[in-house]
N, C-alpha and C positions, 0 to 999 in steps of 0.2 A: 507401867503394869501395876496392877493392885498387889499382886504377890511377886516377890523376886526372892529366891533363895540362893543364890549363888554365894553371897558372902557367909551363909551360914555353914558352909561346907569346904570353906577354902583352907587349904594346909600349905603355909608358905614359910621355907626356912625355919623349920620347927623341929628341933632335936629332942622335944620331950614329946613327941606324938606317941598315943598309944590308942592302939584300935578300942579297946574296952572302955575307952572314955568317949566313944562314938556310937550312937544309937544304929540300930539297922532298921526301925521301923519310925515313921512320921505319925506324930500324934498332934499336930498342929489343928487349926479350924479350916483349912481347906477340905472340903468333900470331894467326893472323887467324881461325881457328875460335874462339879466345878473345875476340877483338875483336867477333865477329858476337854472341856470346852476351852480352858486355857491353853491346853495343848495345840488344840486346832488354831487358835490365834497365833501363837508363838511359830507354829510352822510356816504361816504366810510371810511372817517376818523374817524366818530363816531364810526362806525362799529368795527373798528379795535382796538380802544380804548377800547369799552366795552368787546372786546375777551380778551385784556390785563387785563382790571379789574378783570375778572373772573378769569384768569390765577394766577395771584397775590394773590388774596383770602384774604387780609389784611384789605381792606376798602371798603366802599360802598358809593354811591351817592345818595342823596335825591333831589329832585326836585320839589318843590313847585309851583304849577300854580294858581295864583287867578286873578280874572277879574270879570268885570261888565257882565251881561248877553249877549250873541252874540260877545263877543269879540274875540273868535276864539280859545279857550283851545282845545276843541276836536280835531280841524283840525291840530292844532299845534302839536298835539301829533301823529296823523297819518302821517302827511307829514315828521316829524323830525326823529322819532323813527322807520318808516317803514322799514328801512333797518336793525335794529337791532336784532340778535337773541333773538326770544321770551323767551327763556329759562334763559336769563340773564336780563330781564327787566319786572317789575312788576307794572301795573298802578290800582292806587285805586281812584274811584271816590266816594267822600263823600257826601252823601244826609243828609236830617235831620235825627238827632240821632234817635236809635230805644228806646223803654223801657228798655232793657238791658243796652244798652250805656248810657244812663239818670241815670241808677244806679251806675254809676263809675264816678270819676272825669272826666273833658271836655277833657282831653289829652289820656285818657285810650286806646279808640278805635285807636287813630292815633300809639299809641306804637304796637299794633298789626300789624299793615301794614308796618312797618319799613323794609327797605332791608336789607337782609342778607349779611353778608361781601362777596364780589365779583360780586354784584348785583347793577343794577339800580332800584330806586323806584321813581315812578311818583304820586305825589297828586294832583289830578284834584279837586281842593278846598281842605280844610286842617284844622288843627286846628285853622288857623286864622278865621275861621269863627265864633268862639266864642267871637271875637272882630270886627266883621264885621255886617252880619246878625242879631247878638244878641246885638248889640250895637244899630243898628236902631231899632229893635224890642225886647228892654230889657225884654219883658214879657216872651219871650221864656227860659229865665234862670230859670224863676220859674219851670220849669220841672225838675231841677235837684234837687227840693225838699229840698235844703238847706236854701232857702230864701222865704219868705212869702210875700213880696211887693216889687213892682218895685223902691219903694222910696230907698230901700238900695242898688241900683245900682248905688252909688255915685261914684266921683272922685277916692276914694282910692281902690273902687272895680275894677274899669278899670286898675288901676296902678297895682294892684296885679295880674291881669291877664297878663297883659304885661310881668311882672317879672316872671311869671310861663313860660311862653312862651320863654323867653330868657333863663330860667335856663335850660329848655327842650332841647333847641337847643345846648347851651353850652356842655350840658352833651352828647350829640350824637356826637357833634364835637370832643371831647375829648376822645371819644370810637370809632374813625374810620370812623365815617360818614361825608362826605362833604356834605353840605347844599347849594344848588343854590336856591333863592328865585325870581320869576318871575312875576311881576304885568304887565299884559298885558293891556296897557294904551289906552282905545277906547274912541272916543269923542260920546257925546250925540245925535249929528247928524247921525253919522256912524250906532250906534245903532239902531236908527229908519228905517234906510235904510234896515238893515239886517232885522229887523222884518217885515217890509213890503214884502222883499223878500220871507221870509217864509211862508207868507199870501198867495202870490200871485203865488208862483211856488208849485204845488200840491205835488210834491216829497220831498218838505221841511215841509209841513204843521204840520208833526210828531213833530218837532223841536220847535213848537211855543205853548206856553200856555198862557192862559189868564192872569195867573199869573205874567208873565213876565211884563205886562203893569201896573200891581198893584206895582210892584218892582221898576218900571221905575219912578214912581211917588215919589220916596223917593231918586231919582238922587243925589241931593245936600248932603242928609245925607250919602249916602254911599260914596262920595267922601271925606267927612269929615272924617269917620271913616276909611277910606285906608289912608289918610293921615297922621292919627294920628298912626295908626298901623305901617306902614312904619317909622315914625320918632321914634317911642319907640323901634323898634326890629331890625332895620338895625345896625349889629354889624359887627366887623373885621371878625368872623369866620362864620357868616351867613349873608351876606350881600343882600340886594335887588338891582333887575335890573328891572328899570322901562322901559318898551320897546315900542314905538309907535305900535299901534295894528290897525289903520285904512287901513293899506294895509296888508293884511295877507301874501303876499308873503314875505315883508320885515321884519316882526315880526318873521317869522320862522328862516329867514337867520340870525338874529340878536341873537335869541334864541340859536341855534344850536351852534353859535360861543362861547356864553358864557358857555354852556355845555362842549363844547370840550376845552375850557381853563380851566375850574374847573378839568377835567379829566387829563389834561397835567400837572397840579400843583400839582397831587396828586403823581407823582414821581413812577409810578407804574413799577412793572419789572415781567418780565417773570422768572418762578423758574428756579434757577439754576441747571444743571445736574451735578451729581458727577462724578468722574473719574469711580467709580464702574459703575454707571449707563450708562456712555458713552461706556465702554467696553460691557456690556450687550447689548446694542442698536447694536453695530459692531456685535457681536455675531449673534443677531437676523437676521441682514441684510443678513450675510453671509448663515445662514440657510435657509431664503427664496430664496436668488438667487441660492441655490443648487436645489431646488425643480423642 
């Protein structure tokens, strides 16, 4: 392809990662019209690779999408995966845990949503919420009923959480699941404009909640939490990709290229047909042609 942005946004085993060092907007030579055309071409390639993943049946792909509110996760899923066979792709959007989910460990509900071999799984928010929103609002952890005071959520508590996440992802990668983690890096200014659009445009009102404004007040805390989470959990087997998200058309192009590269690296193969099966196919063809 003439443009490939995957390596530009890769974060792998980097203990020096800082969000402020990563742009929220694309300023390169690719124009919006070109980007839309490229996205269409890449969607065709993704569809073929998804079919190959399904036919191979020995591996799966897990895509983790994380971002601040209004960064474009939902629309990215729609525009990137719109051409993929829905039988081979599952999307799970994680909200606040239920009472039943709180009665298990914090990763339990995410195990239940993992893609089977041959499928693509997309986590719209994920197990990372436990070191993001729960770090900004540590009182939420009390619902797990293991701890009784927020003072117990010290540095060691969070180190243990990061370790649990790394172990979870290492286990998955060792058992046939390729993991791609994408952080859509949107600016505070762009989030503000998107919130205003949701308020001003009647058909977008349903997307807005007053809770969004409340969480926006914790912007700096969330940025710090994301920075620490990415720094602590970017590994060779489960890297992060920090993609500029102020221009939705570009974040979709960059994301689909990351996903395509991951699938191509999996060395997927269509099942081989034995000589006996080939003869059976030939016999069946001859029988059909005689009808």
